Structures are given as structure tokens and as C-alpha cells.
C-alpha positions as CSV (number, residue, x, y, z in Angstrom):
1,M,0.0,0.0,0.0
2,R,2.9,2.4,0.7
3,Q,4.2,1.9,-2.8
4,V,0.9,3.0,-4.3
5,A,0.9,6.0,-2.0
6,E,4.4,7.0,-2.9
7,G,3.6,6.6,-6.5
8,S,0.6,8.8,-6.2
9,E,2.7,11.3,-4.3
10,D,5.3,11.3,-7.0
11,A,2.6,11.8,-9.7
12,R,1.1,14.7,-7.7
13,D,4.6,16.3,-7.4
14,A,5.2,15.9,-11.1
15,M,1.9,17.5,-11.9
16,F,2.6,20.3,-9.5
17,E,6.0,20.8,-11.2
18,D,4.3,20.8,-14.6
19,L,1.8,23.4,-13.4
20,I,4.6,25.6,-12.1
21,E,6.4,25.4,-15.4
22,T,3.1,26.1,-17.3
23,D,2.4,29.1,-15.0
24,K,5.8,30.6,-15.7
25,K,5.3,30.2,-19.5
26,L,1.9,31.9,-19.3
27,H,3.3,34.7,-17.2
28,G,6.1,35.1,-19.8
29,A,3.5,35.2,-22.6
30,V,1.5,37.7,-20.7
31,D,4.6,39.9,-20.2
32,I,5.4,39.8,-24.0
33,I,1.7,40.6,-24.9
34,Y,1.7,43.5,-22.3
35,Q,5.0,44.9,-23.6
36,S,3.8,44.6,-27.3
37,T,0.6,46.3,-26.5
38,H,2.6,49.1,-24.7
39,D,4.9,49.5,-27.7
40,L,2.0,49.6,-30.1
41,Q,0.3,52.3,-28.0
42,Q,3.4,54.3,-28.0
43,E,3.6,54.1,-31.8
44,V,0.0,55.1,-32.1
45,D,0.6,58.0,-29.8
46,D,3.6,59.1,-31.9
47,L,1.6,58.9,-35.1
48,I,-1.3,61.0,-33.6
49,D,1.3,63.6,-32.5
50,A,2.9,63.6,-35.9
51,T,-0.4,64.0,-37.6
52,S,-1.5,66.8,-35.4
53,A,1.8,68.6,-36.0
54,D,1.4,68.1,-39.8
55,A,-2.2,69.3,-39.7
56,A,-1.1,72.4,-37.6
57,S,1.6,73.1,-40.1
58,I,-0.6,72.9,-43.1
59,A,-3.2,75.1,-41.4
60,T,-0.5,77.7,-40.7
61,R,0.8,77.6,-44.2
62,R,-2.8,78.0,-45.7
63,D,-3.4,80.9,-43.3
64,C,-0.2,82.7,-44.3
65,S,0.0,82.2,-48.1
66,P,-1.9,84.4,-50.4
67,P,-4.5,82.9,-52.7
68,P,-3.4,82.1,-56.2
69,E,-4.1,84.6,-58.9
70,G,-7.4,84.0,-60.8
71,D,-8.4,81.1,-58.5
72,S,-12.3,81.1,-58.6
73,D,-12.4,79.0,-55.5
74,Q,-10.9,81.7,-53.3
75,L,-13.1,84.7,-52.2
76,D,-11.9,88.1,-52.8
77,A,-12.5,91.3,-50.7
78,D,-16.1,91.8,-51.9
79,G,-17.0,88.1,-51.1
80,G,-16.9,87.1,-54.8
81,G,-14.6,84.6,-56.4
82,G,-12.0,85.2,-59.1
83,A,-12.1,87.9,-61.7
84,E,-14.7,90.6,-61.6
85,A,-17.3,90.7,-64.4
86,V,-16.8,93.4,-66.8
87,D,-19.7,95.2,-68.5
88,T,-18.7,95.4,-72.2
89,N,-22.1,97.1,-73.3
90,S,-21.3,100.5,-71.8
């Protein structure tokens, strides 16, 4: 009877050791996933910052640059666009 009990105890010890090893592997995998997620979040934040800076730069350039000559999409001082209509009948 003692041999069966010792065998069962050895089997339990082996299973316990396997569980400990599996737990270590899972913790390692979780750490890798956490670090990868953190790295991806940092890349996303960097892209957002770069995009915001680019958008601000583009807006500043548009605000400071004069409209192209004869561009009908741009409004002139009287609110109309492009060249003024000329009355040729007078």
C-alpha cells in the first residue's frame, strides 16, 4: 500500500511541477503581450502627435499664403470669387 501512496505522491509532485512550469510560461507570454501592447500604444501616440503637428503646419501655411491669382475657389475682398465681371455694353 505504501508503494501506491508513494507513486501517487510522485505523480502529484510531477503534476505540480508541470503546473509551475506552465504558469511561468503563461506569465512570460502575458509579459510579452503587455510589452507589445505598450509598444503599439506608443507608436499610435507618436503617429497621432505627428499627424497633429502636420495638420497644424498645413493650416498655418494655408493661413499665411496668399490665394493664387485668378483662383475662382478663393473669395476676394467683396466676397466674390475670381475675376470681376466686366460690362462690355457701356
